[in-house]
N, C-alpha and C positions, 0 to 999 in steps of 0.2 A: 293949388292952395286949398287947404281943408277949411270947411266951415263948421263951426261948432254950434249946435242948437240945443236948447233946453227942452226936453220932451218928457213930461210926466215924472219929474224927480230925478232924472239922470241926464248927463250930458253925453250926446252922441256925436261922433265925427261922421260927417257925410260928405260925399263928393257928388256934385251934380244935384239930383233930386232924390237922394237916397230914401228918405221916409216916404215920399210920394210914390216912388217906384215900388217899394215894398207893399204899400197899400194897394197899388194896382195889381200886383202879383197875387196878393191874398184875395182880392176881389175877383180876379180871373179864375183862381182856383175854386172859389166858392161857387161861381156861376157854372163852371164846368162840372163840378160835383152835382149840382142841382139838375143840370141837363142830363148828365149820365144816369143819375138815379131815376129820372122821369122815363128815359128810354128803357132802362132795365126793368122798371115796373111794368111798362107797356108790354115788353116781351114776355115777362112772367105771366101777365094776364092772358096773353095769347096762348101761351103754353098750357095754362090751366084750362082754358076754354077748349083747346084741342083734346086734352085728356078727358074732359067731360063728354065731348062728342063721341070719342072712341068708346067710352064706358057705356054710352047709350046704344051702341051698335049691338046687333045680335052676334052670337058666337060665329056663325057662318060669315057674316059681314066682316068681323074682325079678322078671321082667317084669310078671307079674300084680300083684305087691305094689307095684311102682313105679307101675303104672296106677292102682291104688286110692289110693295116696298122692297122685297128681296130682288124682284126683277129689275127694279130701277137701280138698286145698288150694284147688281151684277153688270148691268149695262154701263153704269158709270165706271166700274172697274175695267171693263173691256175697252171703253173709249180711252181711259187713261193709258192702258197698255198700247193701244194703237198710236196714241199721241207720242208715247215714249219711243216706240219703234220708229215712227216717222222722224222724230227728232234725231235719233241715232243715225238713221239712213241719210238725212240731210247733212249731218256732221261728217259722216264718212265721205259723201260726195264732195264736200268742200275740201276735206283733207286730200282727196285724190286730185282735185284740180290744182291745189297748191303744190303738191308733189310733182305733178306733170309740168307745171310752170317752172319749178325748181330745176328739173332735169333739162328742160329746154334752155334755161339760162346757163346751165353748166356746159351744154353742147355749144352754144353760141360763144361762150367765153373760151372754151377749148379751141374752137376753130379760129377765133381772133388771135389767141396766143400763138397758135401754129403759124398763121399768116405773118404775124409780127416777127417771129423767129426767122422765117424764110426771108423776109425783107432785110433783116439785120445780116443774115448770111450773105445775101447778094451784095449788100453794101460793103461788107468786109472783104469779099472777093475782089470787088472793083478797086478798093484801096490797095490791096496787096498785089494785084495782078496787073 
């Protein structure tokens, strides 16, 4: 059943708490925007402070810092490649295990079918013979 409420010069149809839900959603959006803006401003201030500190360094210190940054980045890339290699190896091992189990299941099924066929042949010989 729809409730009609008069709100600021217009009639609106709401189900449940429509206007109050809308107010809560708008309030939540405003709060999240304020919090997000606060954190973004904090991160921007940290970035500016870091840039200022880098600008104060001598040319030799900046070069050393850049070399260390490149070392860290290359180490991160190496670790990423090792992780990717290990993930592929683990995946291949799991596939091999599954394949091995599949072959074992086929062998067991084949032996079972063979034994069942031999039992039927023996029963058929007894009935005929």
